[in-house]
C-alpha positions as CSV (number, residue, x, y, z in Angstrom):
1,X,-12.7,-21.1,-6.4
2,X,-12.3,-21.0,-10.1
3,X,-9.9,-18.0,-9.7
4,X,-7.6,-20.0,-7.5
5,X,-7.4,-22.7,-10.2
6,X,-6.2,-20.1,-12.7
7,X,-3.2,-19.1,-10.5
8,X,0.3,-20.4,-11.4
9,X,2.0,-22.5,-8.8
10,X,4.2,-19.6,-7.8
11,X,1.2,-17.2,-7.4
12,X,-0.6,-19.8,-5.4
13,X,2.4,-20.3,-3.1
14,X,2.6,-16.5,-2.6
15,X,-1.1,-16.3,-1.8
16,X,-0.9,-19.1,0.8
17,X,2.1,-17.3,2.4
18,X,0.0,-14.1,2.4
19,X,-2.9,-15.9,4.2
20,X,-0.4,-17.2,6.8
21,X,0.9,-13.7,7.5
22,X,-2.6,-12.3,7.7
23,X,-3.5,-14.9,10.3
24,X,-0.3,-14.0,12.2
25,X,-1.3,-10.3,12.0
26,X,-4.7,-11.0,13.4
27,X,-3.2,-12.8,16.4
28,X,-0.6,-10.0,16.8
29,X,-3.3,-7.3,16.9
30,X,-4.5,-8.6,20.3
31,X,-1.1,-8.3,21.9
32,X,0.3,-5.0,20.5
33,X,1.0,-3.0,23.7
34,X,4.5,-2.9,25.1
35,X,6.1,-4.8,22.3
36,X,7.6,-2.0,20.2
37,X,5.3,-2.9,17.4
38,X,5.1,0.6,16.0
39,X,8.8,1.1,15.6
40,X,9.3,-2.5,14.4
41,X,11.6,-3.9,17.1
42,X,10.8,-7.5,16.2
43,X,10.9,-6.9,12.5
44,X,14.3,-5.1,12.7
45,X,15.9,-8.0,14.5
46,X,14.3,-10.4,12.0
47,X,15.6,-8.4,9.0
48,X,19.1,-8.3,10.5
49,X,19.0,-12.2,10.8
50,X,17.5,-12.7,7.3
51,X,19.5,-14.0,4.5
52,X,21.1,-11.3,2.3
53,X,19.2,-12.3,-0.8
54,X,16.6,-9.6,-0.4
55,X,13.6,-9.5,-2.8
56,X,13.7,-7.2,-5.7
57,X,11.3,-4.2,-5.9
58,X,9.1,-6.3,-8.2
59,X,9.0,-9.2,-5.7
60,X,8.1,-6.8,-2.9
61,X,5.2,-5.5,-5.0
62,X,4.1,-9.1,-5.6
63,X,4.1,-9.8,-1.9
64,X,2.1,-6.6,-1.2
65,X,-0.5,-7.7,-3.9
66,X,-0.7,-11.2,-2.4
67,X,-1.5,-9.7,1.0
68,X,-4.1,-7.5,-0.6
69,X,-5.6,-10.4,-2.5
70,X,-5.6,-12.6,0.6
71,X,-7.2,-9.9,2.7
72,X,-10.1,-9.5,0.3
73,X,-11.3,-13.1,0.6
74,X,-12.1,-15.0,2.8
75,X,-10.5,-12.6,5.3
76,X,-12.8,-9.7,4.8
77,X,-12.3,-8.8,8.5
78,X,-8.7,-7.9,7.7
79,X,-8.1,-4.1,7.9
80,X,-5.2,-1.9,6.8
81,X,-3.3,-2.1,10.1
82,X,-3.4,-5.9,10.1
83,X,-2.4,-6.0,6.4
84,X,0.5,-3.6,7.0
85,X,1.7,-5.5,10.1
86,X,1.6,-8.8,8.3
87,X,3.4,-7.5,5.2
88,X,6.0,-5.7,7.3
89,X,6.7,-8.9,9.2
90,X,6.8,-11.0,6.1
91,X,9.2,-8.6,4.4
92,X,11.4,-8.5,7.5
93,X,11.9,-12.3,7.2
94,X,13.3,-11.6,3.8
95,X,15.7,-8.9,5.0
96,X,13.6,-5.9,4.1
97,X,12.8,-3.3,6.8
98,X,9.7,-1.4,5.7
99,X,8.4,1.5,7.7
100,X,4.9,1.5,9.1
101,X,3.0,4.8,8.8
102,X,-0.3,5.7,10.4
103,X,-2.3,8.7,9.4
104,X,-5.7,10.3,10.3
105,X,-8.2,12.4,8.5
106,X,-11.4,14.2,9.6
107,X,-14.6,12.8,8.3
108,X,-18.2,13.9,8.8
109,X,-18.8,11.3,11.5
110,X,-15.4,11.6,13.3
111,X,-11.8,10.7,12.6
112,X,-10.6,7.9,10.3
113,X,-7.3,6.2,10.6
114,X,-5.3,4.4,7.9
115,X,-2.0,2.4,8.0
116,X,0.4,1.7,5.2
117,X,4.0,0.7,4.6
118,X,6.9,2.6,2.9
119,X,10.1,1.3,1.7
120,X,12.8,3.6,0.4
121,X,10.3,6.5,0.9
122,X,7.8,4.9,-1.5
123,X,4.4,3.5,-0.5
124,X,4.3,-0.3,-1.2
125,X,0.9,-1.5,-0.1
126,X,-1.3,1.4,-1.1
127,X,-1.2,4.3,-3.5
128,X,0.4,7.6,-2.8
129,X,-2.9,9.3,-3.7
130,X,-4.8,7.3,-1.1
131,X,-2.2,7.9,1.7
132,X,-1.9,11.6,0.9
133,X,-5.4,12.1,2.2
134,X,-4.2,11.3,5.7
135,X,-2.1,13.4,8.0
136,X,0.7,11.1,9.1
137,X,1.0,10.6,12.9
138,X,4.0,8.3,12.7
139,X,6.4,9.8,10.3
140,X,9.8,9.7,12.1
141,X,8.4,8.2,15.3
142,X,11.0,6.4,17.3
143,X,9.6,6.0,20.8
144,X,7.6,3.0,21.9
145,X,4.7,4.8,23.6
146,X,1.8,3.9,21.4
147,X,-1.1,3.5,23.8
148,X,-2.9,6.5,22.4
149,X,-3.3,4.8,19.0
150,X,-5.4,2.0,20.5
151,X,-8.7,3.9,20.4
152,X,-8.7,4.8,16.7
153,X,-11.1,3.3,14.2
154,X,-9.2,1.6,11.4
155,X,-10.4,1.8,7.8
């Protein structure tokens, strides 16, 4: 609680927005099938309707950090896919169309999956080193058949 008191009003507003988008992402995770969520149909339409005063690269990074901060507490149940979906949707309302990527890697106890966003071919809500550990499944994906991704365990 003391950490919240140290935030500037602008940082607090950003964090509250991040909480809101994470809650939207949690609700959305239950209804992913058949909505074109992977290719971002809804986000694309939203980005097209958004005002043309798009956020700067610095503002995009602040939004990504706000989602990360909000996801750590009290929403510890929030995972990378929910975080990425929430941030992608939030960015789309500001006119930015980020691309969702999903990758997998083999681990001792099975396969792990990870989701992240890229904008202008740069990772915006993770580090390039972390995402490089995963073989991307979604790079260049354009079709809406995503039922096979439903059974993966998200890190």
